[in-house]
N, C-alpha and C positions, 0 to 999 in steps of 0.2 A: 349561552352567548353573552359575552361581556358587554357592558354599556359603551366602553371606549378603550382604545389602545393607542399607544404612540409608536410610530414606525421610525426606528432610529438605526437599526443595524445596517451595515453597508450592503449586505446581500439582499436585504429587503428593499432598500432604496434602488438598487440596481434592477431588481425584478420589476419595479414600477416604471422603468424607463420606456416600456412599450405601451402605446395607447390602448391596445386591445385588452391588456391586463388591467389597466386602470378602469376600463368600462366593465370588465368582468367583476372586479372587486366591488365596484359601485353597486352593481346589481345584487351581489351576494351579501351586502350589508343589509339589504331590504328583506330578502327572503332566501331560503335554501332553493337549490335548483340542480338539475342533472346537466351533464355536458350536452345532451341532446336538446334540452329545453333552451339552454343558452345559445346553442348554435342556431336554432330556428329563430329566436328573438333577434339575434344580431345579423342574420343572413350570412353566417360564416360556415366554412367547412367543419364537419364534426372533428376530424383529425387535428385541425389547427386549434380549435377551442380546447380539445383534450390536452394538447401539448402545453398550452399556456396555463391551464388550470393546475397541471402537475407541477409547473414551475412555481406557481404561487403557493402550492401546498408544501413544496420543499422548504420554502423560506418561512413557513409558519403563518402566512397571511390568510389562508383558507384551510378548512379542515373537512374531512369526511364526517358527516353527522349521522347518516343512516343508509341502509340499503333496503330495496324493496323489489319484488317481482311485479312487473307491469306488462300485461299481455304476453307472458311467457319469457320476458327479457329481464335479466337482473340489472337494475338501475342503481347508480350510486348518487347520493344527494350531497352537495357541497354547500358550505356556508362560510362567510367571512368570520374572523375571530372576534369581531366586535361590531356593534351597530354603527359606531362612529370611529373613524380612524384619523389620526393627526400625523402629518408627515413633516419631518424636519429634525435637525440637530442644532446644538448650540456650539459655536466655535469662538475661540478668543479667550479673554482673560476673566470672564465672569460666569463660571460654571454654576454659581448659586442662582443666577437668573433662570437657568434652564430648570432647576429644581423647583423654584417658585412658580414658573410657568406651568409645569406639570401639575403642581399642587392646585393651582387655580383652575386648570382644566378639570381635574378630578372633582373639585368642589362643585363646579358648575354642572358636570355630568350627574353627580349625585343629586343635585337640586332638581335637575330635569327628571331623573328617575322618580324622585319623590312626588313630583307634580303630575307627570304624564303616565308613569307605569303604575305607581301605587295610588295615585289620585288623592294625595294628601292635600287638604286645603289648609295651608299654613295660617291664613288669616282667621279661619274658623277655630283652629286649635289655639291660637294666641288669645282670641276672644274668650274661649272657654276657660283657659288658665287664669286670665286676668279677672274676669267678671264672676265666674261660677266657683272656681276652686280657691282663688286667693281673695275674692270679693274686694278688689281694689276700688276705693271710692275717692270722692273729692278731697284733695289735700294730702293724699297718701304719697309717701316717698318710697320709691322702689329701686332696688339695686338689681341689675341683671348682669350676671357673670357668665362668660361663655368663651367658646373657641371661634375663630374666624369662619370655620366651615359651617357654622350655624348662624351666620350674619343675618340672613333673611328672616329667620325665626326671631332672633333677638330684636331686630328692627320692628317686626310686626307686634311683638310684645310691648315694646316701648310706645308704639303708636296707640295701641288700645289702652294703655295706662293713661295717656294724655286725653284720649277721647272720653274717659269716664271721670276726668277732673283731677287725676293724679299726675305724677311725672316720674320718669325713670331715667337713670343713667346707666350706661353700658360699660362694663370693665372686661377687657380681654387680655388674658395672659397665656402665653404658650406653655405647652408641657415641658419644653426645653428650659424655659425660665424657671419653672417650679423645681425641676430636677437640679439645676445649678444652685438654686437657693438652698436646697437641702444638703447638697454636697459641700458648699463653701461657707455657709453661715456657721459660726461656732455653736456648739451644743447649748451653751448657756443662753445664747440669744434666741435659739429656736424655742426654748422653754418660755420665753417672755411673750406676752401678748403683743402682736404687731400693732403699733400705735394707731395707724389710720384704720385698720380693720376694727379695732376696739371703738374708735370714733363712729364708724358707720353702724356698728351693732347698736350703739346708743341712739342713733338718729333715724334709722330706716323703719318703715312700717311693714315692708314686704321684701323678701329676697327670692329671686328666681335664678337658680344656678344650673347651667347646662355644662356638665363636666364631660370633656372628651375622655373616652376610655383609654386613649393613648397615655394620658397622664397616669392612670391607674397602673398600666403595664410597667411604666418606668419606675413608679414608686415601689412596686413589689421587688425591684432589684436593690433597693436601699437597705442599709443595715437597720434591723428592727429598733435598735435603741435611738436612732436618729428620727425614725418615724414616730416613736413614742414621744420624743421631745417636741417635735413639730406639732403633734396632735395636742399635747399638753398646752402649748402656746396658743393654738387656735381655740381650744376650749376656754382658756382663761379670757380671751377676747370676747367670746360668746357670753360668758357669765357676767361680764360687765354691762352687757346690753339689756334692753328691756325686751319683753316678749314681742315677737313679730311673726307674721305668717310667712311660711317658706315652702318652696317647691324645688326639688332637685331632679334633673333629668340626666341620666348617665348615657350620653349618646355614644354609639359604637364608632370605632375607627379601624382603619386597615392595620395599624400597628398593634392594636389590641387583638384583633382577629388572628394576626400572624403569631403573636405571643401565645395565644390560647389554642392554636391549631384548629381554628374554626374558619368556615367559609364566610368571608366578609359580607357578601351580598345577602346571604341567608340571614345573618345577624342583623344587617341593616334593615331588611324588609320586615323581619320579625319585630324589631324595635318600633317602627312606625305603625305597623298594624296593631300592635298591642296598645298603643296610645289611643286608638279609636274605640276600644271597648268601653261602653258607657259606664260611668261610675255607679249608676243605679243598679246595674246588673251585678257588679262586683259586690256591692253592699248586700244585695239579696243573697248572693252566694255565701258571704261572710256570716249572715244570720243563720243560714242552714248549719254551718260548721259550729256556730255558737251553741245551737240546740244539741248537736251531737256531742260536743266536748263537755258540756255541763253535766253530763250523766255520770261522770266518774272523775275523781281527782288523780287517779293513777292510770297510766297508759304504758304500753310496751311497743317498741319499734322492732319488728322482726322481719327477717328475709332469709331466703335459702343461701345467700352468700356469706352468712356469718353474723349478721346484725342481730343483737339481742340486748335491747337497751330499755331500761325501765325509767320512767320519768314521773315526777309528781308535780302537780301544778295547783295553784290557788286561782282558779280561772274567774276573772272579772273582765268581761269583754267590754272594751270601749270602742264604739263605732262613731267616728266623726266624719260623716259624709264619705270621703274616699280613703281615709286613713283608718285601718283596723288594727287595734292593738289590744291584746289580752294582758292585763296588768296583774302583777303580784302585789299591788298596793304601794310598794316603795318606789315604783317607776312613774315618771311623769309622762302620761300618754301623748302629750302634744309634741314631744320631741323624741324621735326614734334614734336608732344607733347610727343613722346617716346624718344626724343633726338637721332634720327637716320635718315639717309637718306632713309632707307628702313626698314620696319618692316615686318617680315615674320612669318606665311604665309600672303601674301599681297593680295590686291584686294579691294580697297575702294576709292570712290571719296569723298573728304572732302571739305565742303563748309564753309568758314568763315562767321560769322553772324555780321550784323550791328545792328539788333534789333530782339527781340523775346518777345512774350506775349501770355498768355493763359495757358492751362493746358495739361499735357501729362501723360500717364500711362505707367509705365515701364513693361518689360516682367515679372517681379516678382509680378506685381499687385499694386505697390505703385503709388500714384498720386503726381505729382509735379505741383505747381502753379508758373507761371513765369510772372513777371511784369517788364517792362522796362529793359529787358535783364538779369534779375537776379532771382534766385530761392527765393521765398518769403515764401513758405510753402511746407512741405512734409507730406503726409498722408500715414500711413502704410497700406498694403493690408488688406482687411477684414479678421479678424481672424488670422492675421499673425503678425510677429514682424518686426521691422525696421532692414534692412540689416546693417551689420557693416560699420561704416564710413559715413552713409547717413546723420546723424544729422549735420555733418560738412558741408553739401552742402548748407544749408540755407545762403543766402547772396552772394553765389558764382555766377559768371557770366556764362551765356550760350554762348559759344564761337564758336561752330561749329556743323554741322550735317554731318554725313558720311553715304554713301550709299554703301552697300556691292556689290561686283562683282564676287566673287570666286564661280564657279559652283560646286566645290567639297564639298561645305559647305552649301548646301541648307537645310539639316536637322539639326536643332539645336543640338549641342553636349553637351551643359551644360557648356562649357568653354566660358566665355564672350569674351576673346581675339580672339578666333576663330570665334565665332558666329557673331561678329561685321563686319567681312569681307565676310560673306556668302551672296550669290547672293540675292538681294532684301531686305536685312536687313537694317533697319534704326537705327541710333545710335545718341544720343545727347551727345555732349561734354560739360562738366561742370567743371569749376575751373578757371584756369588762363592760359594765353598764353605767359607769360614771358619766359617759357622754350624754345620757338622758336621765340623769338625776339619781341613779342607783348608788348602792354602797359597795359594789364589788369592784376591787381595784383593777387598774389597767384600762386606759381609755380606748385602745384599739379593739375592734370587734371583727371576727372572721365569720363569713357565711360558708358553711360546708354542706354542699348538696349531697344528699344520701342516695344510695344506689338500691333500687328495686326493693324498697322498704314498705311494709304494711303497718299501719297504725291500728292497734287493737286495745280494747278496754281490758285492763289487767284483771284476771280472774274470771 
């Protein structure tokens, strides 16, 4: 059952012109019921209620959810399509107002779901991020980046920064703006460090970035060379700055779920539930993997679907509270491939690679052949198309493998960012490690979730 729906089609509005149908719909938003139960509650004839239920079903306002045999009689249970229904249309010269209104309603309903259904305490989460993970203190200057859909969380974060003696400013840029910027700005300007970003990198003590996944979906449609140029400019701004503490949250969005073919509410719920897993639990899990992986410098990734991939590592695990990174020495562990000390939801052990060879199959069914540490060939899944951006991976270095630890994400959600930190999930990092201080060229990094792979000590 959805949290909310907007009633806008003419036939739906016409169906609600009868007072009994309105009453039936109201009751079916609260709980499922049979025609007999509704007739008894309302003191109406069974045949009359049955007729109006079928009219509501025709227009898609109610649906049959299950059937059961009760005292020898086959009963059908109906339910409204959503817990909350909004009625109305926008007429006149301002159709954008209707879109904004629907977006506002959607944001508010998601906030309600977060608080009432998932029981997420936004204030407690903000306090934990500010005091325990970022350790914001007196005099600290904090930049909070985010999307308007996370306004309540951003304001809670800013409040807690002030309560501990620091202060935060909130910056909000839409995915549409970022997309236009990438399309319209000349490539040579994209490569230059944005001046105000460079200034902030020199002045702030902490960064909290809440990235809507909608922006990620739009960015994947861009030409790889423009993304490379923009990343080069952003990295140049970061390198001008001093060291600061940073957290990134990749919040899910309907646009991303649609692009990825995932159920949005499943992704949304998984995201918030994963945030609640205690960092201490993830750290204990990371230490277990550290003990296992330190036994051999060479491992194989194997699976019945064709993966046979040998990797060599120089494992030196760095555990910094909630950021786990296994370094190969030349990498700076305080800054990972997402340009943050901590990426939430968190929970993965990352192993830097010295060497890799063989072939692996992605969760989408594509096969990658790897030789001398670089991707040399990509084969699309049988009967399928190549995923956006994959053609640009040929020639890229294979720089790390990550192992997921987060117990709240054992079931794949369809969102790669979440799924890569799910317990037992293996992910191949392809691209470059310049973003976090390495010597392998190419600032972009790709996380490739592997399919049904077992990690074995070689030999």
